[in-house]
C-alpha positions as a Python dict, from the first residue, in 0.01 Angstrom:
ca = {
    (1, 'M'): (0, 0, 0),
    (2, 'N'): (-46, 51, 373),
    (3, 'D'): (277, -136, 432),
    (4, 'Q'): (460, 91, 192),
    (5, 'M'): (315, 399, 356),
    (6, 'T'): (406, 269, 697),
    (7, 'K'): (758, 195, 580),
    (8, 'R'): (789, 542, 430),
    (9, 'R'): (650, 697, 746),
    (10, 'D'): (889, 493, 959),
    (11, 'A'): (1179, 585, 732),
    (12, 'A'): (1081, 950, 745),
    (13, 'F'): (1048, 931, 1125),
    (14, 'W'): (1388, 768, 1164),
    (15, 'S'): (1542, 1011, 920),
    (16, 'F'): (1393, 1301, 1115),
    (17, 'A'): (1496, 1148, 1449),
    (18, 'C'): (1851, 1087, 1331),
    (19, 'H'): (1869, 1436, 1190),
    (20, 'A'): (1742, 1580, 1521),
    (21, 'V'): (2000, 1379, 1718),
    (22, 'V'): (2278, 1503, 1488),
    (23, 'E'): (2158, 1863, 1529),
    (24, 'R'): (2143, 1823, 1909),
    (25, 'R'): (2497, 1685, 1914),
    (26, 'Q'): (2620, 1970, 1694),
    (27, 'A'): (2446, 2222, 1921),
    (28, 'A'): (2595, 2056, 2228),
    (29, 'S'): (2935, 2053, 2063),
    (30, 'A'): (2904, 2420, 1969),
    (31, 'S'): (2787, 2501, 2321),
    (32, 'F'): (3088, 2317, 2463),
    (33, 'V'): (3322, 2509, 2231),
    (34, 'I'): (3164, 2839, 2333),
    (35, 'R'): (3181, 2751, 2704),
    (36, 'H'): (3541, 2630, 2672),
    (37, 'S'): (3640, 2946, 2480),
    (38, 'S'): (3471, 3163, 2743),
    (39, 'F'): (3657, 2979, 3018),
    (40, 'V'): (3992, 3023, 2839),
    (41, 'I'): (3924, 3393, 2777),
    (42, 'C'): (3812, 3455, 3136),
    (43, 'R'): (4114, 3269, 3273),
    (44, 'S'): (4347, 3469, 3047),
    (45, 'V'): (4192, 3799, 3151),
    (46, 'L'): (4211, 3699, 3518),
    (47, 'L'): (4579, 3611, 3485),
    (48, 'M'): (4650, 3944, 3312),
    (49, 'V'): (4471, 4135, 3590),
    (50, 'I'): (4664, 3947, 3858),
    (51, 'A'): (4995, 4010, 3679),
    (52, 'Q'): (4914, 4380, 3644),
    (53, 'M'): (4826, 4409, 4014),
    (54, 'C'): (5148, 4236, 4115),
    (55, 'C'): (5361, 4456, 3889),
    (56, 'S'): (5195, 4777, 4005),
    (57, 'G'): (5240, 4663, 4366),
    (58, 'L'): (5610, 4618, 4303),
    (59, 'L'): (5636, 4962, 4147),
    (60, 'Q'): (5459, 5119, 4444),
    (61, 'A'): (5677, 4927, 4686),
    (62, 'Q'): (5993, 5079, 4544),
    (63, 'T'): (6118, 5356, 4766),
    (64, 'P'): (6242, 5689, 4630),
    (65, 'N'): (6615, 5733, 4593),
    (66, 'M'): (6775, 5937, 4873),
    (67, 'T'): (7117, 5984, 4716),
    (68, 'G'): (7195, 6321, 4565),
    (69, 'A'): (7191, 6686, 4665),
    (70, 'W'): (6900, 6837, 4859),
    (71, 'N'): (6820, 7202, 4934),
    (72, 'V'): (6668, 7203, 5283),
    (73, 'E'): (6457, 7499, 5398),
    (74, 'I'): (6406, 7509, 5776),
    (75, 'T'): (6150, 7719, 5962),
    (76, 'F'): (6153, 7750, 6341),
    (77, 'P'): (5848, 7881, 6533),
    (78, 'N'): (6005, 8223, 6600),
    (79, 'A'): (6001, 8287, 6221),
    (80, 'E'): (6372, 8206, 6204),
    (81, 'H'): (6455, 8060, 5862),
    (82, 'R'): (6764, 7859, 5774),
    (83, 'V'): (6882, 7700, 5450),
    (84, 'V'): (7105, 7393, 5445),
    (85, 'R'): (7239, 7176, 5168),
    (86, 'F'): (7241, 6803, 5231),
    (87, 'D'): (7447, 6582, 5000),
    (88, 'A'): (7343, 6219, 5052),
    (89, 'Q'): (7570, 5935, 4947),
    (90, 'A'): (7458, 5577, 4881),
    (91, 'D'): (7613, 5429, 5197),
    (92, 'G'): (7399, 5624, 5447),
    (93, 'K'): (7657, 5899, 5480),
    (94, 'G'): (7659, 6254, 5353),
    (95, 'T'): (7743, 6614, 5431),
    (96, 'L'): (7553, 6914, 5566),
    (97, 'T'): (7651, 7266, 5460),
    (98, 'A'): (7496, 7595, 5573),
    (99, 'A'): (7358, 7767, 5264),
    (100, 'D'): (7203, 8079, 5421),
    (101, 'P'): (7283, 8407, 5247),
    (102, 'K'): (7414, 8524, 5589),
    (103, 'S'): (7658, 8233, 5606),
    (104, 'K'): (7810, 8327, 5274),
    (105, 'V'): (7906, 8671, 5413),
    (106, 'W'): (8179, 8505, 5619),
    (107, 'G'): (8313, 8314, 5319),
    (108, 'A'): (8259, 7957, 5209),
    (109, 'T'): (8117, 7737, 5480),
    (110, 'K'): (8275, 7400, 5543),
    (111, 'P'): (8059, 7089, 5509),
    (112, 'S'): (8020, 6866, 5814),
    (113, 'E'): (7979, 6488, 5811),
    (114, 'A'): (7621, 6365, 5833),
    (115, 'T'): (7430, 6039, 5824),
    (116, 'W'): (7093, 5933, 5690),
    (117, 'T'): (6869, 5629, 5737),
    (118, 'R'): (6549, 5500, 5581),
    (119, 'G'): (6257, 5413, 5805),
    (120, 'E'): (5935, 5228, 5734),
    (121, 'G'): (5743, 5329, 5426),
    (122, 'N'): (5876, 5651, 5280),
    (123, 'S'): (6025, 5791, 5599),
    (124, 'V'): (6382, 5914, 5620),
    (125, 'T'): (6603, 6076, 5885),
    (126, 'F'): (6923, 6271, 5827),
    (127, 'S'): (7137, 6444, 6088),
    (128, 'G'): (7475, 6590, 6164),
    (129, 'P'): (7660, 6876, 6331),
    (130, 'M'): (7571, 7221, 6206),
    (131, 'E'): (7676, 7582, 6276),
    (132, 'F'): (7439, 7871, 6218),
    (133, 'L'): (7541, 8236, 6241),
    (134, 'L'): (7406, 8440, 6533),
    (135, 'G'): (7391, 8807, 6453),
    (136, 'N'): (7705, 8948, 6294),
    (137, 'V'): (7972, 8769, 6495),
    (138, 'G'): (7836, 8469, 6682),
    (139, 'R'): (7792, 8107, 6585),
    (140, 'D'): (7532, 7863, 6714),
    (141, 'A'): (7680, 7512, 6704),
    (142, 'G'): (7457, 7209, 6748),
    (143, 'K'): (7320, 6890, 6605),
    (144, 'L'): (7058, 6916, 6329),
    (145, 'T'): (6814, 6625, 6294),
    (146, 'C'): (6551, 6614, 6017),
    (147, 'K'): (6281, 6345, 6028),
    (148, 'G'): (6043, 6338, 5735),
    (149, 'K'): (5872, 6149, 5458),
    (150, 'F'): (5899, 6154, 5082),
    (151, 'E'): (5601, 6347, 4946),
    (152, 'T'): (5729, 6278, 4594),
    (153, 'A'): (6060, 6139, 4464),
    (154, 'D'): (6203, 6494, 4477),
    (155, 'L'): (6037, 6636, 4791),
    (156, 'I'): (6076, 6545, 5158),
    (157, 'S'): (5896, 6727, 5436),
    (158, 'G'): (5879, 6680, 5810),
    (159, 'E'): (6002, 6797, 6150),
    (160, 'V'): (6342, 6933, 6243),
    (161, 'E'): (6525, 6959, 6575),
    (162, 'F'): (6835, 7166, 6645),
    (163, 'S'): (7007, 7073, 6973),
    (164, 'P'): (7273, 7325, 7085),
    (165, 'L'): (7610, 7175, 7178),
    (166, 'V'): (7714, 7459, 7409),
    (167, 'G'): (7523, 7587, 7711),
    (168, 'E'): (7202, 7479, 7873),
    (169, 'R'): (6966, 7610, 7609),
    (170, 'P'): (6668, 7402, 7501),
    (171, 'S'): (6646, 7244, 7158),
    (172, 'K'): (6466, 7428, 6880),
    (173, 'H'): (6189, 7246, 6695),
    (174, 'G'): (6041, 7338, 6360),
    (175, 'A'): (5953, 7215, 6014),
    (176, 'F'): (6160, 7150, 5706),
    (177, 'K'): (6113, 7096, 5336),
    (178, 'A'): (6390, 6934, 5130),
    (179, 'V'): (6383, 6967, 4751),
    (180, 'R'): (6617, 6765, 4532),
    (181, 'A'): (6872, 7000, 4376),
    (182, 'R'): (6894, 6996, 3997),
    (183, 'S'): (7235, 6932, 3853),
    (184, 'G'): (7441, 7248, 3849),
    (185, 'E'): (7278, 7395, 4162),
}
């Protein structure tokens, strides 16, 4: 009887031991599956974050489009205000036209050839010959140079210089704001 009890006890022990080993292996297998799934999920999320950062970097790196019509408001320190229209073409060329209400008194003003260039970041420079009215009969001819930065895709602001072509007068310096003209303006 002792032998039978010992055999039963041994069988029960081995049955329990085998069952425990099987449970440990299943737990280890489940743990591996969970760890592997976590790794795959983390890697996927990391790749999505990297892709999003790269795409947003490319979007931010794109520079605003310069081509089109711009209404340029110029203010010189002596409270002198001028309005110019700048029509930028894709090849770095364009035209400048006086758009002051005073200029229109003498009839339609003729556009003059201008150029524009992009600088680092969002900076841009455009320049060309320009004539502003002086009083009722005079004209002030010179070179207008606007150096600014895109504040938004439709707004450029910066510094302006007007260098007279005739006489020994000093250049005028001031500020400008260029707003993209809506179609029909």
